[in-house]
C-alpha positions in Angstrom: -56.6 -26.9 62.2 -58.7 -24.3 60.4 -59.5 -22.0 63.3 -55.7 -22.0 64.1 -54.7 -21.1 60.4 -57.4 -18.2 60.4 -56.2 -16.8 63.7 -52.3 -16.3 62.2 -53.7 -15.0 59.1 -55.7 -12.1 60.7 -52.5 -11.6 63.2 -50.3 -11.4 59.9 -52.5 -8.7 58.3 -52.9 -6.9 61.5 -49.2 -6.5 61.9 -49.0 -5.4 58.1 -51.5 -2.7 58.6 -49.9 -1.7 61.8 -46.4 -1.5 60.1 -47.9 0.5 57.4 -49.6 3.1 59.6 -46.3 3.7 61.5 -44.1 3.8 58.1 -40.6 2.3 58.2 -40.3 3.1 62.0 -38.7 0.0 63.6 -38.1 -1.6 59.9 -34.5 -2.7 58.8 -34.6 0.5 56.2 -31.6 2.4 57.0 -31.8 6.1 56.1 -29.0 8.2 55.1 -28.1 11.4 57.4 -29.3 13.6 54.9 -32.6 15.7 54.5 -33.6 15.9 50.7 -36.0 18.6 49.8 -37.5 19.7 46.5 -36.6 22.7 44.4 -39.0 23.3 41.5 -36.1 24.8 39.4 -32.2 26.0 39.9 -31.4 28.8 41.8 -30.2 31.9 40.3 -27.0 31.6 42.7 -26.3 31.4 46.3 -24.5 34.9 47.2 -27.4 36.5 49.1 -26.5 40.0 47.7 -26.8 39.1 44.2 -30.0 37.1 44.0 -33.7 37.6 45.0 -35.4 34.3 44.5 -37.3 32.5 47.2 -35.5 29.4 46.0 -32.2 30.5 46.8 -33.1 31.9 50.1 -34.0 28.3 51.6 -30.5 27.5 50.7 -28.4 30.4 51.8 -30.0 30.7 55.0 -27.9 27.7 56.1 -24.6 29.4 54.7 -24.8 33.2 55.4 -26.0 34.4 58.9 -27.2 38.2 59.6 -27.2 39.7 62.5 -30.9 38.7 63.6 -33.3 36.1 62.4 -36.8 35.5 62.5 -38.2 32.4 64.3 -40.1 30.3 62.2 -42.9 29.5 64.5 -43.3 32.8 66.7 -42.0 34.9 64.1 -40.2 37.1 66.8 -36.7 38.3 65.8 -33.9 36.4 67.5 -30.1 37.3 67.8 -28.1 35.0 65.2 -24.6 37.0 64.8 -25.8 39.5 67.5 -24.7 38.7 70.8 -27.9 40.1 72.0 -30.6 42.4 70.2 -29.6 45.7 69.2 -29.8 48.9 71.3 -31.7 51.4 69.2 -31.6 55.0 69.6 -33.8 57.7 68.0 -32.6 60.7 66.7 -34.3 63.8 66.1 -33.4 62.9 62.7 -32.9 59.4 62.0 -31.5 56.7 64.2 -28.9 54.4 65.3 -28.8 50.7 65.7 -25.8 49.5 67.8 -24.8 45.6 67.4 -22.2 43.4 69.2 -21.3 40.2 67.1 -21.0 37.1 69.3 -17.3 36.7 70.4 -16.9 33.0 69.2 -18.3 33.9 65.7 -15.8 32.6 63.1 -15.2 32.0 59.5 -13.9 28.4 58.6 -10.4 29.5 58.4 -10.7 30.7 62.1 -10.5 34.2 61.6 -13.2 36.1 63.8 -16.6 37.7 62.3 -15.8 41.5 62.4 -17.5 44.7 61.9 -15.6 45.3 58.9 -17.1 42.2 57.4 -20.4 43.4 58.0 -19.2 46.8 56.6 -18.0 45.0 53.4 -21.3 43.0 53.1 -23.3 46.3 53.4 -21.5 47.8 51.0 -21.4 44.9 48.4 -25.3 45.5 48.8 -25.4 48.8 47.7 -22.4 48.5 45.0 -22.8 49.6 41.5 -23.5 47.1 39.1 -24.2 44.2 41.6 -27.2 42.5 40.7 -28.9 43.6 43.8 -31.6 46.4 43.3 -34.0 44.3 45.5 -31.5 45.3 48.6 -30.9 48.8 47.8 -34.5 50.1 48.6 -33.7 48.5 52.1 -30.0 49.7 52.4 -30.1 53.2 50.9 -31.5 54.6 54.1 -28.0 53.7 55.9 -25.5 56.4 55.8 -22.5 55.1 57.9 -21.4 52.5 60.2 -19.3 53.5 62.9 -16.7 50.7 64.4 -16.2 50.8 68.3 -12.2 51.6 68.5 -11.9 49.1 71.4 -14.0 46.4 70.1 -13.5 45.0 66.5 -17.1 43.5 66.9 -19.1 46.4 68.1 -20.2 48.6 65.6 -23.4 51.1 65.2 -25.3 51.5 61.9 -26.5 55.3 61.1 -29.8 55.9 59.4 -30.4 59.2 57.7 -34.3 58.8 58.6 -36.2 56.8 61.0 -37.3 53.8 59.3 -40.0 51.1 59.7 -37.8 48.3 58.8 -34.8 49.1 60.6 -33.9 45.9 62.3 -34.9 43.8 58.9 -32.6 46.1 56.9 -29.8 46.3 59.3 -30.1 42.8 60.9 -31.3 40.7 58.3 -30.7 41.8 54.6 -27.0 42.1 55.4 -25.7 38.9 55.3 -22.4 39.0 56.7 -19.8 37.7 54.4 -16.1 37.0 54.8 -14.4 40.2 53.3 -11.0 38.0 52.9 -12.8 35.9 50.9 -14.8 37.9 48.6 -13.0 41.2 48.3 -9.3 40.4 48.8 -7.8 43.7 47.8 -10.3 45.9 49.7 -11.7 47.1 46.7 -15.1 48.6 48.4 -12.9 50.0 51.2 -12.1 52.9 49.0 -15.6 54.3 48.8 -18.0 55.3 51.4 -21.3 53.9 51.2 -22.9 57.4 50.2 -20.3 57.4 47.3 -21.5 53.9 46.5 -25.0 54.9 46.2 -24.6 57.8 44.3 -25.0 57.3 40.7 -22.7 60.0 39.5 -19.5 58.9 41.9 -16.2 57.8 40.6 -17.2 54.2 41.7 -19.5 54.0 38.6 -16.7 54.4 36.4 -14.1 52.8 38.5 -12.9 49.3 36.6 -11.6 47.6 39.7 -15.6 48.1 41.4 -16.9 46.7 37.9 -14.4 43.7 38.2 -15.4 43.3 41.6 -19.2 43.4 40.4 -18.4 41.0 37.7 -17.0 38.6 40.0 -19.7 39.0 42.7 -22.4 38.5 40.2 -20.5 35.4 38.6 -20.2 32.0 38.8 -17.6 31.7 41.6 -19.1 33.9 43.9 -22.7 32.0 43.7 -21.9 28.5 42.9 -18.2 27.6 43.6 -17.8 25.7 46.7 -14.4 27.2 47.3 -16.4 30.5 47.8 -19.9 29.8 49.0 -18.8 29.4 52.6 -20.3 32.0 55.3 -20.5 31.9 59.2 -23.8 29.3 59.1 -23.5 25.5 59.8 -23.4 24.4 56.3 -21.3 25.0 53.2 -22.0 24.1 49.6 -20.3 20.9 48.9 -21.5 20.2 45.2 -24.0 21.7 42.4 -24.9 19.8 39.7 -26.7 22.0 37.2 -30.3 21.2 36.7 -30.1 18.2 39.1 -29.5 19.1 42.7 -27.6 21.3 45.1 -25.7 19.7 48.4 -24.8 21.5 51.5 -22.5 19.8 53.9 -22.1 20.5 57.6 -19.1 21.8 58.8 -17.1 20.1 61.4 -16.1 22.0 64.5 -18.8 24.7 63.8 -18.4 27.6 66.1 -22.0 28.1 66.8 -22.5 24.6 68.2 -22.5 25.7 72.0 -25.6 27.8 71.1 -27.6 25.3 69.5 -30.1 25.6 72.3 -30.4 29.4 71.8 -32.6 29.3 68.6 -33.1 27.0 65.8 -30.6 29.2 63.9 -27.9 27.2 65.7 -29.6 23.9 65.4 -27.5 21.7 62.7 -28.6 18.3 62.9 -28.6 16.7 59.3 -25.4 16.0 58.2 -26.2 17.2 54.5 -29.3 19.2 53.5 -29.8 18.0 49.4 -32.0 20.4 47.4 -33.4 17.9 44.3 -34.2 20.1 41.4 -37.4 18.5 39.8 -39.2 20.9 37.6 -42.5 18.6 36.7 -45.0 18.1 39.8 -45.9 14.7 38.9 -42.5 13.2 38.5 -41.5 15.1 42.2 -44.9 13.2 43.9 -44.0 10.3 42.7 -40.2 11.0 44.1 -41.8 11.8 47.5 -43.8 8.5 47.6 -40.9 6.4 46.7 -39.0 8.4 49.2 -36.4 9.6 47.2 -37.7 13.1 48.7 -38.1 14.1 52.3 -40.1 17.4 51.8 -41.9 19.1 48.9 -44.1 22.0 49.0 -47.2 20.7 46.8 -48.4 24.1 44.9 -51.5 22.4 42.9 -54.1 21.8 45.7 -55.7 19.1 44.2 -52.3 17.1 44.1 -52.2 17.8 47.7 -55.9 16.7 48.7 -55.4 13.4 46.8 -52.1 12.3 48.7 -54.4 11.2 51.3 -55.4 8.4 48.9 -51.9 7.4 48.4 -51.0 4.3 51.0 -47.5 5.2 50.5 -47.8 8.9 51.6 -49.9 8.0 54.6 -47.3 5.5 55.5 -44.2 7.6 55.4 -45.2 11.4 55.5 -47.3 14.1 57.2 -48.6 17.5 55.9 -47.8 20.6 57.3 -50.2 23.8 56.7 -49.1 26.7 58.8 -50.4 30.1 57.8 -48.1 31.6 54.9 -47.3 35.4 54.5 -47.5 35.3 51.0 -50.0 36.8 48.4 -50.6 35.9 44.5 -51.3 38.2 41.8 -51.6 38.7 38.2 -49.2 41.5 37.0 -50.3 43.8 34.2 -47.4 45.4 32.6 -48.7 49.3 32.9 -45.9 50.3 30.3 -47.5 48.1 27.6 -49.4 49.9 24.9 -52.4 47.9 25.2 -52.2 47.6 28.9 -51.0 51.3 30.0 -55.1 52.3 30.0 -56.7 52.1 33.4 -60.0 51.3 32.3 -58.6 48.2 30.3 -56.6 46.8 33.6 -60.0 47.2 35.5 -62.1 45.4 32.7 -59.6 42.5 33.0 -60.0 42.6 36.8 -63.7 42.2 35.9 -63.0 39.1 33.7 -60.5 37.1 36.4 -63.1 35.1 38.2 -61.3 34.9 41.5 -63.6 32.9 43.3 -63.9 30.1 40.6 -60.1 30.0 41.1 -59.9 29.6 44.7 -62.9 26.9 44.5 -61.5 25.0 41.4 -57.9 25.3 41.4 -57.1 26.1 45.0 -60.1 23.6 46.1 -60.9 26.2 49.0 -57.7 26.5 50.5 -56.9 30.2 50.0 -58.4 33.6 51.0 -59.1 36.4 48.5 -57.3 39.7 49.0 -57.7 42.9 47.7 -54.2 44.3 47.8 -50.5 43.8 48.8 -51.3 43.8 52.8 -53.1 40.3 54.4 -56.2 40.6 56.1 -54.4 39.4 59.2 -52.8 42.8 59.6 -55.9 44.6 60.7 -54.3 47.9 61.5 -53.0 48.3 58.0 -55.6 46.4 55.8 -58.1 48.1 54.0 -61.3 46.1 54.5 -63.2 49.1 53.0 -62.0 47.7 49.7 -64.6 45.2 47.7 -63.0 42.5 45.5 -63.8 43.0 41.9 -66.7 40.9 40.8 -66.3 38.7 37.7 -68.6 40.5 35.5 -68.6 40.3 31.7 -70.9 43.3 31.1 -68.7 45.8 33.5 -65.5 44.8 31.5 -67.4 44.9 28.1 -68.9 48.7 29.0 -65.1 49.7 30.7 -63.5 48.1 27.2 -65.9 50.4 25.0 -65.1 53.2 27.2 -61.5 52.9 26.5 -62.3 52.7 22.6 -61.9 49.0 22.1 -64.3 47.6 19.5 -64.4 44.4 17.0 -64.4 46.8 13.6 -63.8 44.1 11.5 -66.0 41.4 12.6 -63.2 39.0 13.3 -64.2 38.4 17.0 -61.2 40.3 18.5 -61.3 43.8 19.9 -58.9 46.3 18.4 -58.3 50.0 18.4 -55.8 52.4 16.8 -52.7 52.9 18.7 -49.7 55.0 17.6 -51.4 55.4 14.2 -52.0 51.6 13.5 -54.6 49.2 13.9 -54.0 47.1 16.9 -55.7 43.4 17.9 -56.2 43.1 21.4 -54.0 40.1 21.8 -51.4 39.8 24.8 -49.9 37.0 26.4 -49.6 35.5 29.7 -46.3 34.0 31.0 -45.3 31.9 34.0 -42.4 29.7 35.0 -42.1 26.0 33.7 -43.5 23.2 35.8 -45.8 25.2 37.9 -49.5 23.3 36.6 -51.5 25.9 38.8 -50.2 28.8 37.2 -50.9 27.3 34.0 -54.6 26.1 34.9 -55.1 30.0 35.8 -53.7 31.2 32.6 -56.4 28.7 30.7 -59.0 29.8 32.8 -58.0 33.5 32.0 -58.0 32.6 28.7 -61.7 31.5 28.5 -63.0 34.3 30.4 -61.1 37.3 27.9 -62.4 35.2 24.9 -65.8 36.1 25.8 -65.1 39.9 25.3 -63.0 39.5 22.4 -59.7 39.3 24.0 -56.9 36.9 22.7 -54.7 35.6 25.4 -51.8 33.5 24.7 -50.2 31.2 27.2 -46.6 30.6 27.6 -44.3 29.1 29.9 -40.3 29.2 30.5 -37.6 28.5 32.6 -37.4 30.2 36.0 -34.0 31.9 35.4 -35.5 33.0 31.9 -38.7 34.0 33.4 -36.9 35.9 35.9 -34.8 37.6 33.3 -37.8 38.6 31.0 -39.8 40.2 34.1 -36.9 42.3 35.1 -36.3 43.4 31.6 -40.3 44.7 31.5 -40.6 42.4 28.3 -43.9 40.5 30.1 -47.5 41.8 29.4 -49.2 39.6 32.0 -47.8 37.1 34.4 -48.3 35.2 37.5 -46.7 36.6 40.5 -46.2 35.4 44.0 -45.0 37.9 47.1 -43.5 36.1 50.1 -43.2 38.7 53.2 -40.9 38.5 56.2 -43.0 39.1 59.7 -42.1 43.0 59.5 -44.1 46.2 58.6 -44.7 46.4 55.1 -42.5 48.6 52.9 -43.9 48.5 49.2 -41.0 50.6 47.7 -39.6 47.2 46.0 -42.6 46.0 44.3 -44.4 49.5 43.5 -42.1 52.4 43.8 -41.2 53.8 40.0 -37.5 53.6 41.2 -37.7 50.1 41.5 -38.6 49.7 37.8 -35.3 49.0 36.8 -33.4 46.3 38.8 -36.1 46.0 41.4 -39.2 44.2 41.4 -41.7 46.5 40.1 -42.5 44.4 37.1 -45.9 45.8 36.3 -43.8 49.7 35.7 -46.6 51.0 38.1 -46.1 54.5 39.9 -45.9 58.1 39.7 -45.1 60.9 42.0 -48.1 60.7 44.1 -47.6 57.1 44.7 -44.0 57.1 45.2 -44.4 59.8 47.7 -46.9 58.0 49.6 -44.7 54.9 49.9 -42.0 57.0 50.9 -43.9 58.6 53.7 -45.0 55.2 55.1 -41.5 53.9 55.2 -40.5 56.6 57.8 -43.9 56.7 59.7 -42.8 55.3 63.0 -46.5 55.8 64.8 -48.7 52.7 63.7 -51.9 54.3 63.4 -51.2 56.9 61.1 -49.2 54.1 59.1 -52.2 52.5 59.0 -54.3 55.1 57.5 -51.6 55.6 54.9 -51.2 52.1 53.8 -55.0 52.2 53.6 -54.7 55.1 51.1 -51.9 53.2 49.3 -54.2 50.2 48.7 -57.0 52.0 47.4 -54.7 53.8 44.7 -53.6 49.8 43.7 -57.1 49.3 43.7 -58.4 51.9 41.3 -55.3 51.9 39.2 -54.9 47.8 38.9 -51.2 47.1 38.1 -52.1 43.8 39.7 -55.0 41.7 39.8 -54.7 40.4 43.7 -55.9 37.1 43.6 -55.8 35.1 47.3 -53.3 34.3 50.2 -52.9 30.6 51.1 -51.4 28.3 53.9 -48.0 26.1 53.1 -49.0 22.9 51.7 -45.8 21.4 53.0 -45.2 17.7 53.3 -42.8 16.0 55.5 -41.3 12.5 56.2 -42.5 11.0 59.5 -38.8 10.1 60.6 -38.4 13.5 61.3 -39.5 15.7 64.7 -38.3 19.6 65.7 -39.7 20.9 62.6 -40.0 24.6 63.9 -43.5 24.9 61.7 -44.8 28.5 61.1 -45.5 31.4 58.9 -42.0 32.1 58.2 -40.7 31.3 54.9 -40.5 28.0 54.0 -42.9 26.9 56.7 -39.6 24.8 58.6 -36.5 24.8 59.8 -34.8 22.0 58.1 -31.3 22.2 59.7 -33.1 21.5 63.0 -34.8 18.5 61.8 -34.0 15.4 64.2 -34.6 12.0 63.4 -37.0 10.2 65.9 -36.3 7.2 67.8 -36.9 3.8 66.0 -35.7 5.2 62.7 -32.2 3.7 61.6 -29.7 6.0 60.2 -26.3 5.5 58.8 -23.4 6.6 60.4 -20.2 7.6 59.2 -18.8 3.9 59.5 -21.7 2.3 57.8 -21.5 5.3 55.0 -17.7 4.5 54.6 -17.7 1.0 54.3 -20.9 1.2 51.4 -18.5 3.4 49.5 -15.5 0.9 49.6 
């Protein structure tokens, strides 16, 4: 009797352990036909030509398509709206890129996607008063688009110079949007591309252009389901501010016939739901409770400690492909305290990056010395050695710059603009990001050793972005996500990108600008590599940014999914391609309908 009971008990425990290891596969749990993805904050908007934040990109990638896209795993460019990869013609000065749109490509109302839609979208990207300075650096090199008179889906993009990112600029930056929906009065047709780019043209004072820009930047073009609808497989169903954005798969989408072509034509889940939770502890709890299917875990400590959670291990996997990104601390070079190069060099010696990698990133990062990643061996300047952590070197540089504690209060001071000024600066970061907060606290301790008072302040993502763009932030945490294309630093380091671009440090001069411009048009990889190394040396010496590290993705994804398309291209997977594995139950439309009645 006792032996039999013992055998049954052991078998029961074994069954429980086995079921725990395989998660809910084979259980009675029925999952909804949705992928729930974590967002740390609300997106600024879903118009790709009027927003630059990475969170929005995860969402609008499923709505609006370019002529090409980058495969997540291989990083290779593949045709999306384009029938095939474009024909490139090199000219004595400039180049021409010829595309043809897939014959089936259509908007939801059934009308075809044509070259006119491409031209409209390109013009919207350079239109005065549209908040898209981040795009203009790529698009300003385009002078014309010539439509094939015999084929409204075929066109040639004319570039005034040869450009290293010609494919990305013409094929990926220009997300094609329906002209009939966003510009029914055809306001932009009145002006050429050159006129829209010219700050002195009549377009800048045209009230119709102003009205278009107000609409295009506004709520309807960014948040209204009646407008947020492109040629992609999903459309906006609902946006609940501060809570979630829901995309729903279209019925009878034109791209279904291409679903075996590449990832951009895979649209398996019925819905993609982006759940906004701006506290990581709350988000991780939601993940473990299966209220989220995916999360990028910024705090390395939390990512590691998830291995201790039975609920996590039962239902989730970790996905850690290489990431095309670098992190940095930006220093506002236009600030009266931080404008001195010696001061910025001193701060670089006070940031213990090795400690940050060890204590904050738990070793899950690789140090960088500039904006080009070490994997790009042709362009990376391996001769530059990272700034070492040295309080003595920092003190010497600050003394050379004229900073001393003249009144004995423990804080350095200097006369600036005729007024005694204490060395007090503020470090800013976005709310809900404990990694960025911890780095700020470490810097605060390091700076205090030499008499610098660093205050720390967090703010909502949208407000944080606005303050950066206005140049109001002194010291700030930044992270730059890259595409698998040649490096063009104009958007983040050219002086023309101070207002409206992403040059939040306000750095740049005629020498650095000329070098950046030269790199953009140098098609010879060897020569371009040498130029890139020169630029890195300038950035290293003048320290507009304290470069920190590059790291892998730290994605967590539910075990019920396969076909993840893991790889280096942001965000490290393709959610629309997720398929539910055999053995997991998913409610069908009939089940869902019955539950709502």
